[in-house]
C-alpha positions, 0 to 999 in steps of 0.5 A: 213278577213281571219285567214289564209289571215291575217297570210300571211299578217303579215309573208310578212309585216314583212319580214318572207317570206325571207328564214326561221322563227320561231313560236317564231319570228312570235308570237313575230312580229304579236302576239298583232295584233291577238289578237285586231282584234280577241278579243273575242278569249282566243286562239289566239296562238293555232288559228295561229298555226291550221293556220299555219297548214292549210298553209302547206297543201296548200302548202303556207308553208314549216314545216323545223323542229318544230316551224320553217317554210319556205314560198314556193314559186318560188321567194322565193326560187330565192331570197334567192338563190340569197341572199347566192351568194352574200354574198359568194363573 
């Protein structure tokens, strides 16, 4: 179990991969989870931010603006386009 793999799991678990999400939303859904599994880490928020940057550098995430992220995948893009087309009808 790595920070990055746990962050990815949390993103999907909470549906944050289906559009943009904020750092505050991620904290709200997942900070307690990380504090529970990394009990000796007193800087979970900083560790989350650092690993979000690593996921960006690896191409998994796109930083939209400060504190706003989006999962980068063709499946995600196609789903978002479908939802947008559906809601225009």
